[in-house]
Phi, psi and omega in degrees: 000143175247137181224137176273174177299323178295320177298318179297325183284315187259341184232038182300328180299318178292323178295316179295326176296320178296320178294321177298328178283354179096007180279149170272140180247123177263126182266127180252138174232114184056039175084356180250144179291129180244329184203166176226128177256121182242147178291150178283131177276142179282137175288162180296334177184155178284141179271146176285153178304328181289346179269353180288149188296332184264000181293126177078019184288344179250019185294337181270358183280126182285328183289347179256019178298319174251100186297320182297318178293324179296313180293318178300319179294323177295320184274349185305312179300332181289327187255004178294328183282345184280000000 
């Protein structure tokens, strides 16, 4: 589907329906292609937080064994003046 800037402004609902059908939408500005809107492909499955690359990166740190004490220690200089 091709859509002009005016179409995006006044007929966005139709553009979104085309994207829902899996169509790519080419955006035209003064008759020239400026952008392409493509539907998001679904991943094969959602990953668990434990599968993310940064999960557990601080697990070996001894100073974070007690998280509450660590945060309190970080904030201590901020609240000493009060």
